[in-house]
C-alpha positions as CSV (number, residue, x, y, z in Angstrom):
1,X,-37.1,28.3,22.7
2,X,-34.7,25.0,23.6
3,X,-35.9,21.4,23.7
4,X,-34.4,18.8,25.7
5,X,-31.8,18.1,22.7
6,X,-30.4,21.5,23.2
7,X,-30.7,21.2,26.9
8,X,-28.9,17.5,26.6
9,X,-26.4,19.2,24.6
10,X,-25.3,22.0,26.6
11,X,-25.3,19.5,29.6
12,X,-22.1,17.5,27.6
13,X,-20.3,20.9,26.0
14,X,-20.3,22.4,29.9
15,X,-19.0,18.9,31.1
16,X,-16.4,17.8,28.2
17,X,-12.9,18.0,29.9
18,X,-10.8,21.5,31.1
19,X,-12.6,24.3,31.1
20,X,-11.1,26.9,29.4
21,X,-9.7,30.2,31.5
22,X,-10.3,33.1,30.2
23,X,-8.5,36.3,30.9
24,X,-10.0,39.6,32.1
25,X,-8.8,41.8,29.2
26,X,-11.0,39.8,26.6
27,X,-14.2,40.8,27.6
28,X,-17.0,39.7,29.3
29,X,-17.7,36.7,26.9
30,X,-19.4,33.9,29.3
31,X,-21.4,30.7,28.5
32,X,-20.7,27.5,26.7
33,X,-20.1,29.7,23.0
34,X,-17.4,31.5,24.3
35,X,-15.3,28.5,25.6
36,X,-15.5,26.6,23.1
37,X,-14.5,29.5,21.0
38,X,-11.9,29.9,23.2
39,X,-10.8,26.4,23.3
40,X,-11.0,26.1,19.0
41,X,-8.9,29.2,18.7
42,X,-5.9,28.4,16.9
43,X,-3.2,28.9,18.6
44,X,0.7,30.3,16.8
45,X,3.4,28.6,17.1
46,X,6.9,29.7,18.2
47,X,9.1,28.3,15.3
48,X,12.5,29.7,14.4
49,X,13.0,31.7,11.1
50,X,13.1,29.9,7.9
51,X,16.8,30.2,6.4
52,X,17.8,30.2,3.2
53,X,19.7,26.7,2.0
54,X,20.4,25.0,-0.9
55,X,18.3,21.8,-0.4
56,X,15.1,20.4,2.0
57,X,18.0,18.5,4.1
58,X,20.1,21.5,4.8
59,X,16.9,24.0,6.3
60,X,15.8,20.9,8.3
61,X,19.0,19.3,9.9
62,X,18.0,16.3,11.7
63,X,21.0,14.5,12.6
64,X,19.4,11.0,13.6
65,X,17.3,11.1,10.5
66,X,20.1,12.3,7.4
67,X,22.6,10.0,9.2
68,X,21.3,7.1,9.4
69,X,19.3,6.8,6.2
70,X,18.0,3.2,5.3
71,X,20.1,1.5,2.1
72,X,18.2,-1.5,1.2
73,X,20.2,-4.4,0.2
74,X,21.5,-5.5,-3.4
75,X,18.0,-7.8,-4.8
76,X,18.9,-11.0,-5.3
77,X,19.5,-12.2,-9.0
78,X,16.7,-13.4,-11.2
79,X,16.6,-17.1,-10.7
80,X,17.6,-19.2,-13.6
81,X,15.3,-22.0,-14.8
82,X,16.3,-25.3,-16.4
83,X,15.7,-25.9,-20.3
84,X,13.2,-28.6,-19.9
85,X,10.8,-26.3,-17.5
86,X,11.4,-23.6,-20.4
87,X,9.8,-25.8,-23.1
88,X,7.0,-26.8,-20.3
89,X,6.2,-23.3,-19.8
90,X,6.2,-23.1,-24.1
91,X,4.2,-26.1,-23.8
92,X,1.2,-24.5,-21.3
93,X,1.1,-21.0,-22.9
94,X,2.3,-21.4,-26.6
95,X,0.0,-24.4,-27.3
96,X,-3.1,-22.0,-27.2
97,X,-1.8,-19.4,-28.2
98,X,-1.2,-21.0,-31.4
99,X,-4.0,-22.6,-31.4
100,X,-6.2,-19.6,-30.7
101,X,-4.3,-17.4,-33.5
102,X,-4.9,-20.3,-36.3
103,X,-8.7,-20.6,-34.9
104,X,-9.2,-16.7,-35.8
105,X,-7.0,-16.3,-38.5
106,X,-8.9,-19.4,-40.1
107,X,-6.1,-21.4,-40.9
108,X,-6.6,-25.1,-41.9
109,X,-4.2,-27.2,-39.3
110,X,-3.8,-30.9,-40.1
111,X,-4.9,-33.1,-37.2
112,X,-1.6,-34.2,-35.9
113,X,-0.6,-30.8,-35.4
114,X,-3.5,-30.2,-33.2
115,X,-2.9,-33.4,-31.6
116,X,1.1,-32.0,-31.0
117,X,0.1,-28.7,-29.9
118,X,-2.5,-30.6,-27.2
119,X,0.1,-32.9,-25.9
120,X,2.5,-30.3,-25.9
121,X,0.2,-28.1,-23.4
122,X,-0.8,-31.4,-21.3
123,X,2.2,-32.8,-20.9
124,X,3.9,-29.3,-20.0
125,X,1.6,-28.9,-17.5
126,X,1.5,-32.1,-15.8
127,X,5.1,-31.4,-15.6
128,X,5.0,-28.1,-14.0
129,X,2.6,-29.6,-11.7
130,X,4.5,-32.9,-10.7
131,X,7.9,-31.2,-10.2
132,X,6.4,-28.1,-8.1
133,X,7.5,-27.9,-4.6
134,X,5.6,-29.6,-2.2
135,X,7.1,-27.3,0.9
136,X,6.8,-23.1,1.4
137,X,10.9,-22.2,0.4
138,X,11.3,-20.6,4.0
139,X,8.7,-23.0,6.5
140,X,9.2,-19.8,8.8
141,X,7.7,-17.5,6.6
142,X,4.0,-16.3,6.9
143,X,3.9,-13.9,3.9
144,X,4.1,-10.8,5.2
145,X,6.4,-8.1,4.0
146,X,7.5,-5.1,5.9
């Protein structure tokens, strides 16, 4: 017993795109199901016979692709930092690590050494923040990398 949904679906399928043309040799298959089967049937692709080759590039020659391979430029050298900046980073990273290690290992520290480590952290942090660049390296750079 067909419902309204079945009729609506059949109408959509009947009116969708170009209708497939059936050859008379295919037999007396009529109706929307036959057209769907014919349209969905895989068609054999004509491809040249595979040849035995030494590498993948030889098997699939493409002069546009293989002749103009992308070679990236060499990377820029790693930037060097100043000795003062290195000391500031050592204070920012090393002071809390030293205090944490002494706390976990229950090593008693003199109050003067604790004050020096805290001052090293605060001084290094302030130095790094105050010497930061205020402008981007390239004003036209929006951060996208291609």
